[in-house]
C-alpha positions in Angstrom: -2.0 -8.6 24.7 -4.1 -5.6 23.8 -2.6 -3.4 21.2 -2.2 0.3 21.9 -1.7 3.2 19.5 -1.1 6.9 19.5 -3.6 7.4 16.8 -5.8 10.4 17.3 -9.5 10.2 16.5 -9.7 11.2 12.8 -11.8 14.2 11.7 -14.0 12.0 9.7 -15.0 9.7 12.6 -18.7 9.0 12.1 -21.3 9.3 14.8 -22.2 5.6 14.2 -18.6 4.5 14.9 -18.5 6.7 18.1 -21.7 4.9 19.2 -20.1 1.5 18.7 -17.2 2.7 20.8 -19.5 3.9 23.5 -21.4 0.5 23.3 -18.1 -1.4 23.7 -17.3 0.7 26.9 -20.8 0.0 28.2 -20.7 -3.7 27.6 -17.3 -4.0 29.3 -18.6 -2.2 32.3 -21.8 -4.3 32.5 -20.3 -7.7 31.7 -16.7 -7.5 32.7 -16.0 -11.2 32.9 -17.4 -11.9 29.4 -16.7 -8.7 27.4 -13.2 -7.6 26.5 -11.4 -5.0 24.3 -8.8 -6.3 22.0 -6.4 -4.1 20.0 -7.1 -0.5 19.3 -10.8 -1.0 18.4 -11.5 -4.8 18.7 -14.0 -6.3 21.0 -15.4 -9.7 21.9 -18.3 -10.7 24.2 -19.8 -14.0 25.1 -23.4 -12.8 25.1 -25.2 -16.1 25.7 -24.8 -19.9 25.8 -27.3 -22.7 25.8 -26.8 -26.1 27.5 -23.9 -27.2 29.7 -22.0 -30.3 30.7 -25.2 -32.0 32.0 -26.8 -31.4 28.6 -24.0 -33.4 27.0 -24.3 -36.3 29.4 -28.1 -36.4 29.3 -27.9 -36.5 25.5 -25.4 -39.3 25.4 -27.4 -41.4 27.8 -30.7 -41.1 26.0 -30.7 -44.8 25.0 -29.4 -46.2 28.3 -31.2 -44.5 31.2 -34.0 -42.2 32.4 -31.8 -40.7 35.0 -31.0 -37.1 34.2 -28.5 -34.6 35.6 -29.7 -31.1 36.4 -26.4 -29.3 36.3 -22.7 -29.7 37.1 -23.3 -29.9 40.8 -24.9 -33.4 40.2 -21.7 -34.8 38.6 -19.9 -37.7 40.1 -16.7 -39.4 39.0 -18.7 -41.7 36.7 -20.2 -38.7 34.9 -16.8 -36.9 34.6 -15.2 -40.1 33.2 -18.0 -40.4 30.7 -17.6 -36.8 29.5 -13.9 -37.5 28.9 -14.6 -40.8 27.2 -17.1 -39.3 24.8 -14.7 -36.5 23.8 -11.6 -38.5 23.6 -13.2 -41.2 21.5 -14.8 -38.7 19.0 -18.5 -39.4 20.1 -19.2 -35.9 18.9 -23.0 -35.5 18.5 -23.7 -34.9 22.2 -21.2 -32.0 22.2 -23.2 -30.3 19.4 -26.1 -29.7 21.9 -24.2 -26.9 23.7 -24.2 -23.5 21.8 -22.5 -20.1 22.2 -23.4 -16.7 20.8 -20.5 -14.2 20.6 -20.4 -10.6 19.4 -17.1 -9.8 17.7 -15.6 -6.6 16.4 -12.4 -7.3 14.5 -10.5 -6.3 11.4 -11.8 -7.8 8.2 -8.6 -9.8 7.6 -9.1 -11.5 11.0 -12.7 -12.3 10.2 -11.9 -13.8 6.9 -9.6 -16.2 8.7 -12.4 -16.8 11.2 -14.8 -17.7 8.4 -12.7 -20.7 7.4 -14.5 -22.3 10.4 -17.8 -23.1 8.5 -19.8 -25.3 10.9 -21.3 -22.3 12.6 -23.2 -19.2 11.6 -22.1 -15.6 11.0 -24.2 -12.5 10.7 -22.0 -9.6 9.7 -22.2 -5.8 9.5 -23.0 -5.0 5.8 -21.4 -2.1 4.0 -24.2 -2.3 1.5 -26.6 -1.0 4.1 -24.3 1.1 6.3 -21.3 3.2 5.9 -18.1 1.4 7.1 -16.8 1.6 10.7 -14.3 4.4 10.6 -11.6 2.5 12.5 -8.8 0.3 11.3 -6.3 -2.1 12.8 -3.0 -0.6 14.0 -0.3 -3.1 14.9 1.6 -2.2 18.0 5.4 -2.6 18.4 5.1 -6.2 19.6 3.0 -7.2 16.6 5.6 -5.6 14.3 8.5 -7.5 15.8 9.7 -11.1 15.2 12.4 -12.6 17.4 13.5 -9.1 18.5 13.7 -7.8 14.9 11.4 -4.9 14.0 9.9 -6.1 10.7 7.9 -2.9 10.3 9.6 0.2 11.5 8.0 3.1 13.4 8.3 5.2 10.3 6.6 2.6 8.1 3.9 2.2 10.7 3.2 5.9 10.5 3.0 5.8 6.7 0.6 2.9 7.1 -1.7 4.8 9.4 -1.6 7.8 7.0 -2.6 5.6 4.1 -5.4 3.9 6.0 -6.7 7.3 7.2 -6.6 8.6 3.6 -8.7 5.6 2.3 -11.3 6.1 5.0 -11.4 9.8 4.3 -11.7 9.1 0.6 -14.9 7.1 1.3 -16.4 9.8 3.5 -15.7 12.6 1.0 -16.9 10.8 -2.0 -20.1 9.5 -0.3 -20.9 13.0 0.9 -20.5 14.3 -2.6 -22.8 11.6 -4.0 -25.4 12.5 -1.4 -25.2 16.2 -2.2 -25.7 15.5 -5.9 -28.7 13.2 -5.2 -30.3 15.8 -3.0 -29.9 18.4 -5.8 -31.3 15.9 -8.4 -34.3 15.2 -6.2 -34.9 18.9 -5.6 -34.8 19.6 -9.4 -37.0 16.6 -10.2 -34.3 14.9 -12.2 -34.8 11.8 -10.1 -37.7 10.6 -8.0 -37.5 11.4 -4.3 -37.6 8.3 -2.2 -39.8 8.6 0.9 -38.6 6.1 3.5 -37.2 2.7 2.9 -33.8 1.9 1.2 -32.7 4.5 -1.2 -31.4 2.7 -4.3 -29.1 5.6 -5.3 -27.4 5.9 -2.0 -27.3 2.1 -1.7 -25.5 1.8 -5.1 -22.9 4.4 -4.0 -22.2 2.4 -0.8 -21.9 -0.8 -2.8 -19.2 0.7 -5.0 -17.3 2.8 -2.5 -16.9 -0.1 -0.1 -14.4 -1.5 -2.6 -11.9 1.2 -1.5 -12.1 -0.1 2.1 -8.9 -2.0 3.2 -9.1 -5.3 5.1 -7.7 -3.5 8.1 -11.1 -1.9 8.6 -13.0 -3.2 11.6 -16.3 -5.1 11.1 -18.9 -6.2 13.5 -20.6 -9.6 13.6 -22.5 -12.2 15.6 -21.0 -15.7 15.7 -23.1 -18.7 16.8 -21.4 -22.0 17.2 -21.7 -25.4 19.0 -19.0 -26.8 21.3 -17.8 -29.4 18.9 -16.9 -26.8 16.4 -15.7 -24.4 19.0 -13.2 -27.0 20.2 -11.8 -27.2 16.7 -11.5 -23.4 16.6 -9.6 -23.3 19.8 -7.3 -26.2 18.8 -6.3 -24.4 15.6 -6.4 -20.7 16.5 -4.7 -20.8 19.9 -1.7 -22.7 18.6 1.6 -20.9 18.8 1.9 -20.7 15.0 -1.6 -19.2 14.5 -1.5 -15.6 13.3 -1.1 -13.2 16.3 -4.2 -11.2 15.7 -6.7 -14.0 15.5 -4.9 -15.8 18.3 -5.6 -12.9 20.6 -9.3 -13.2 20.0 -9.2 -17.0 20.3 -7.3 -16.8 23.7 -9.8 -14.2 25.0 -12.8 -16.3 23.9 -11.2 -19.3 25.5 -10.9 -17.6 28.9 -14.6 -16.7 28.8 -15.5 -20.2 27.9 -13.3 -21.7 30.6 -14.9 -19.4 33.2 -18.4 -20.5 32.3 -17.7 -24.2 31.7 -14.6 -25.2 33.8 -15.1 -29.0 33.6 -15.7 -28.9 29.8 -12.6 -26.7 29.4 -10.5 -29.0 31.5 -11.7 -32.1 29.6 -11.2 -30.4 26.2 -7.6 -29.4 27.2 -6.8 -32.9 28.3 -8.0 -34.3 25.0 -6.3 -31.7 22.8 -3.0 -32.3 24.7 -3.3 -36.1 24.3 -4.0 -35.8 20.6 -1.0 -33.5 20.1 1.3 -36.3 21.6 0.2 -38.9 19.0 
């Protein structure tokens, strides 16, 4: 469930963060089936995929036949049964030939859990090169409640938001001061003026000031993964005992996957269910 908040846009909201928010809105309009908002600033989009169910079957049959399937429309019962047999008996290599590319905007604490899944690739927004996204995770009332008991009260949530705001404001204020001093030092000739490229003085300030950023801060990354690894991600992160925040992303990713690959999703669910009964 998407999380809502009464948080007003902070005074220090950067133009870059506003641009990311505008981009989220645009992507959701242009790609509504495969781009979704999650939480107060989160986002996930299935940008691309390579291969399909036919790719898996053709790969598996490389040593047995020259007959190739073009797409799912060519599948018969024999092909469907083979897809299930391969997956249920852990013949995993053919499933590594289907790949997915996702864009994910999520709190850092969610992404650190995500990165426990290592057979994939991540390319993440770097606070060494850019100022942080000035948005942070805000748990709604449902996320703060367990079995009807409010673990974090409304008053505590308000104090949390105030603290997170203060940390982001600290970064913006201190970085602006650094930049002012650097401009003055360049003007006076105390330091060399850098014309173009990466400014090492400003870069060092970003490297140090990012240490003040909490793990509730949103980050932005690309995630590329094959189906075999994606199945493992779904099996772990969609379980009822997975942490709520990453489960929301996993559930949303699954719905996109199921929409694009219905037979593969059906087969995967059957295998996961059978394994859970053993």
